[in-house]
RODO-2510 file (C-alpha; in nm, 4 decimals, decimal comma):
residues 248
     n   res          X          Y          Z
     1     m     8,7594     9,8570    10,6335
     2     g     9,0134    10,0759    10,4504
     3     n     8,9995     9,8586    10,1376
     4     t     8,6249     9,8147    10,1324
     5     q     8,4937     9,8281     9,7751
     6     k     8,1987    10,0558     9,7172
     7     f     8,0213    10,1232     9,3985
     8     h     7,8394    10,4290     9,2798
     9     v     7,4796    10,3591     9,1822
    10     f     7,3363    10,6460     8,9770
    11     l     7,0844    10,4399     8,7798
    12     l     6,7315    10,4870     8,6537
    13     l     6,4860    10,2367     8,8017
    14     s     6,3637    10,1509     8,4568
    15     f     6,7109    10,0364     8,3602
    16     l     6,7313     9,8210     8,6730
    17     l     6,3967     9,6596     8,6005
    18     f     6,4912     9,6093     8,2319
    19     l     6,8053     9,4216     8,3305
    20     i     6,6202     9,2004     8,5774
    21     l     6,3553     9,1103     8,3198
    22     a     6,6113     9,0531     8,0491
    23     a     6,8097     8,8212     8,2811
    24     l     6,4991     8,6305     8,3926
    25     s     6,3686     8,5890     8,0378
    26     s     6,7024     8,4629     7,9020
    27     q     6,8069     8,2148     8,1675
    28     v     6,9757     7,9237     8,0017
    29     s     7,0673     7,6223     8,2049
    30     a     7,4428     7,5637     8,2197
    31     f     7,4081     7,1991     8,3077
    32     t     7,6982     7,0327     8,4710
    33     t     7,6560     6,7207     8,6847
    34     d     7,8546     6,4636     8,8820
    35     f     7,5984     6,2153     8,7651
    36     p     7,6489     6,2100     8,3817
    37     e     7,4241     5,9048     8,3453
    38     l     7,1332     6,1398     8,3903
    39     i     7,2074     6,2437     8,0357
    40     d     7,3854     5,9477     7,8813
    41     k     7,1784     5,6601     8,0181
    42     p     6,8698     5,8044     8,1840
    43     q     6,6455     5,4981     8,1610
    44     e     6,8946     5,2964     8,3657
    45     l     6,8146     5,5232     8,6658
    46     l     6,4553     5,4017     8,6934
    47     s     6,5364     5,0765     8,8716
    48     e     6,4871     5,0785     9,2481
    49     e     6,8378     4,9489     9,3060
    50     r     7,0058     5,2174     9,0898
    51     v     6,7988     5,5040     9,2432
    52     f     6,8932     5,3841     9,5935
    53     q     7,2576     5,3685     9,4952
    54     l     7,2394     5,7179     9,3416
    55     f     7,0715     5,8411     9,6587
    56     q     7,3666     5,7177     9,8663
    57     e     7,6140     5,8910     9,6291
    58     w     7,4097     6,2094     9,6339
    59     k     7,3838     6,2141    10,0174
    60     k     7,7598     6,1779    10,0471
    61     k     7,8226     6,4572     9,7946
    62     h     7,5945     6,7033     9,9753
    63     g     7,6703     6,5921    10,3296
    64     k     7,3136     6,4919    10,4008
    65     i     7,2481     6,3352    10,7451
    66     y     6,8950     6,2625    10,8628
    67     k     6,7751     6,2421    11,2177
    68     n     6,6145     5,8993    11,1949
    69     e     6,5225     5,6148    10,9650
    70     k     6,1711     5,7486    10,9089
    71     e     6,2971     6,0772    10,7790
    72     e     6,5455     5,8994    10,5519
    73     e     6,2716     5,6880    10,4006
    74     m     6,0669     6,0050    10,3340
    75     r     6,3631     6,1782    10,1745
    76     l     6,4336     5,8742     9,9572
    77     e     6,0726     5,8827     9,8283
    78     n     6,1132     6,2523     9,7389
    79     f     6,4430     6,1719     9,5720
    80     k     6,2803     5,8973     9,3629
    81     r     6,0141     6,1326     9,2396
    82     n     6,2640     6,3998     9,1507
    83     v     6,4857     6,1533     8,9621
    84     k     6,1824     6,0333     8,7666
    85     y     6,0983     6,3955     8,6838
    86     i     6,4581     6,4542     8,5615
    87     v     6,4562     6,1436     8,3435
    88     d     6,1162     6,2269     8,1933
    89     k     6,2023     6,5926     8,1393
    90     n     6,5383     6,5258     7,9719
    91     s     6,3885     6,2551     7,7509
    92     k     6,1554     6,5161     7,5977
    93     r     6,4325     6,7454     7,4722
    94     r     6,3825     6,8142     7,1057
    95     s     6,7312     6,9488     7,0354
    96     e     7,0711     6,9931     7,1874
    97     s     6,9902     7,3564     7,2610
    98     d     6,6990     7,2630     7,4890
    99     h     6,7731     7,2947     7,8586
   100     l     6,8660     7,0021     8,0803
   101     v     6,7648     6,9400     8,4410
   102     g     6,9674     6,7560     8,7014
   103     l     7,0255     6,6795     9,0676
   104     n     7,1117     6,9566     9,3098
   105     n     7,1133     6,9850     9,6906
   106     f     6,7316     7,0143     9,6939
   107     a     6,6718     6,6776     9,5403
   108     d     6,5322     6,5218     9,8623
   109     m     6,2575     6,7824     9,8957
   110     s     5,9056     6,7725     9,7668
   111     n     5,7749     7,0660     9,5580
   112     e     5,5447     7,1682     9,8446
   113     e     5,8257     7,1687    10,0971
   114     f     6,0584     7,3634     9,8713
   115     s     5,7911     7,6233     9,8068
   116     q     5,7211     7,6556    10,1805
   117     v     6,0882     7,6950    10,2736
   118     h     6,2379     7,8849     9,9841
   119     t     5,9720     8,1091     9,8327
   120     s     5,8649     8,4432     9,9678
   121     k     5,5315     8,5049    10,1312
   122     i     5,5495     8,8787    10,0611
   123     k     5,3209     9,0003     9,7837
   124     m     5,4429     9,2563     9,5341
   125     p     5,2490     9,5810     9,5782
   126     f     5,0799     9,7132     9,2733
   127     n     4,9879    10,0771     9,2268
   128     q     4,7927    10,1498     8,9114
   129     q     4,8859    10,5167     8,9350
   130     n     5,2555    10,4407     8,9157
   131     k     5,2205    10,2103     8,6152
   132     t     5,4422    10,3302     8,3338
   133     a     5,3242    10,2683     7,9764
   134     i     5,5959    10,1218     7,7611
   135     s     5,5564    10,1119     7,3844
   136     a     5,6050     9,7746     7,2256
   137     n     5,8134     9,9542     6,9593
   138     s     6,0398    10,1290     7,2075
   139     c     6,3266     9,8854     7,1501
   140     v     6,4145     9,5841     6,9351
   141     a     6,5153     9,3003     7,1640
   142     p     6,6502     8,9585     7,0574
   143     p     6,4349     8,6539     7,1486
   144     s     6,6974     8,5570     7,4073
   145     k     7,0281     8,6742     7,5395
   146     d     7,2794     8,4822     7,7480
   147     w     7,4362     8,7462     7,9733
   148     r     7,6918     8,4967     8,1002
   149     k     7,8666     8,5106     7,7642
   150     h     7,9113     8,8859     7,8117
   151     g     8,0795     8,8462     8,1551
   152     v     7,8107     9,0277     8,3519
   153     v     7,6684     8,7411     8,5600
   154     t     7,8352     8,6086     8,8787
   155     e     7,8364     8,2447     8,9878
   156     v     7,5271     8,0652     9,1054
   157     k     7,4673     8,1306     9,4768
   158     n     7,2755     7,9455     9,7458
   159     q     7,0677     8,1435     9,9924
   160     g     7,0372     7,8379    10,2250
   161     a     6,7726     7,8637    10,4933
   162     c     6,7563     8,2441    10,4843
   163     g     6,4554     8,3727    10,2830
   164     c     6,6392     8,6590    10,1214
   165     c     6,5940     8,5900     9,7489
   166     w     6,5046     8,9615     9,7162
   167     a     6,8623     9,0509     9,8268
   168     f     7,0239     8,8118     9,5768
   169     s     6,7956     8,9436     9,3041
   170     a     6,8858     9,3078     9,3769
   171     c     7,2578     9,2299     9,3969
   172     g     7,2451     9,0337     9,0760
   173     a     7,0900     9,3272     8,8882
   174     i     7,3438     9,5731     9,0281
   175     e     7,6313     9,3401     8,9619
   176     g     7,5270     9,3164     8,5974
   177     i     7,4854     9,6909     8,5541
   178     n     7,8163     9,7616     8,7256
   179     a     7,9882     9,5076     8,4940
   180     l     7,8253     9,6616     8,1846
   181     v     7,9285    10,0159     8,2900
   182     t     8,2766     9,9491     8,4338
   183     g     8,3788     9,6216     8,2648
   184     e     8,4418     9,4735     8,6110
   185     l     8,2304     9,1867     8,7459
   186     i     8,2265     9,1821     9,1273
   187     s     8,0028     8,9814     9,3544
   188     l     7,8156     9,2159     9,5908
   189     s     7,7047     9,1764     9,9503
   190     t     7,3589     9,0248     9,9955
   191     q     7,4385     9,0159    10,3693
   192     e     7,4635     9,3927    10,3834
   193     l     7,1088     9,4171    10,2463
   194     v     6,9842     9,1477    10,4818
   195     n     7,1339     9,3153    10,7852
   196     c     7,1014     9,6874    10,7027
   197     d     6,8011     9,7396    10,4720
   198     t     6,5275     9,8077    10,7268
   199     a     6,2614     9,8528    10,4582
   200     n     6,2787     9,4754    10,3962
   201     k     6,2531     9,1878    10,6439
   202     g     6,5888     9,0198    10,6145
   203     c     6,5518     8,6400    10,6089
   204     e     6,1734     8,6734    10,6306
   205     g     6,1422     8,8151    10,2796
   206     g     6,1477     9,1439    10,0930
   207     l     6,1308     9,3195     9,7572
   208     m     6,3930     9,4472     9,5139
   209     d     6,2752     9,8047     9,4817
   210     p     6,3427     9,9014     9,8475
   211     a     6,6811     9,7242     9,8190
   212     f     6,7733     9,9452     9,5206
   213     k     6,6674    10,2532     9,7202
   214     f     6,8843    10,1426    10,0128
   215     v     7,1880    10,1073     9,7878
   216     i     7,1274    10,4498     9,6312
   217     n     7,0798    10,6169     9,9675
   218     n     7,3804    10,4357    10,1034
   219     s     7,5870    10,5620     9,8018
   220     g     7,6900    10,2105     9,7250
   221     i     7,7216     9,8551     9,8561
   222     d     8,0088     9,6416     9,9798
   223     s     8,1526     9,3457     9,7943
   224     a     8,0622     8,9932     9,9122
   225     a     8,4287     8,9431    10,0006
   226     d     8,4224     9,2423    10,2424
   227     y     8,0808     9,1672    10,3915
   228     p     8,0274     8,7915    10,3444
   229     y     7,7016     8,6001    10,3480
   230     t     7,6100     8,4090    10,6702
   231     e     7,2611     8,2665    10,5897
   232     s     7,1145     8,4509    10,8852
   233     r     6,9842     8,7897    10,9914
   234     g     7,2503     8,9823    11,1843
   235     t     7,3163     9,3235    11,3210
   236     c     7,4104     9,5814    11,0622
   237     s     7,7847     9,6474    11,0623
   238     y     7,7833    10,0241    11,0073
   239     n     8,1613    10,0324    10,9716
   240     k     8,1214     9,8147    10,6624
   241     a     7,7901     9,9523    10,5394
   242     c     7,8864    10,3161    10,5602
   243     d     8,2644    10,3237    10,5077
   244     g     8,3255    10,5399    10,2023
   245     c     7,9647    10,6558    10,1730
   246     n     8,0586    11,0211    10,1094
   247     f     8,0804    11,0113     9,7356
   248     l     8,0698    11,3282     9,5271
***
């Protein structure tokens, strides 16, 4: 890994947390869809025939194949409910600046199933003694900020069946900070965190703070191109994770 890209991380935890909170509080939906009628003619989607046709188009787009007819019927019912939610939600927009919602690859899942599969069961520890008091007058922040316009946010990523949202969150914060400091936006390796950060639980969940500590102790983190994502927990590749760790 002679050309492995590593990045120095000499950052205060407060700055890391500030960037995460700022990013979360200013998320603006960049809505693009292959189904423009969700915006242009939403009421036409409420007929049984049109929803079924849309379901077939959606399945083809996302390569969905179900094991039997019973499962397909269940997925279609979930899809119908999600389409209805999309139509109702978009119809209540008060201005062009309000966010839109649309179909993605999770549109055949119920809310309960999505929560079971894709949300973490790990609870964030809270230590009252470590709580830092922050003055409300310590900074003047705008009501919202779209970090994408500043070139410090990478593309939307899909964690798939691996429950490692913590790794994507940590990498997203570090990507943004690195871009702000260096002017270079580079997608970082969530897989390195999943495989090598033993303080977290890989695809079974984790937290951002231990991930930040791993990156600091490791003197950096690989790029996603050098250590690509596999949607599974694997053995840590020390040649990748430690190549170039001896920074001054």
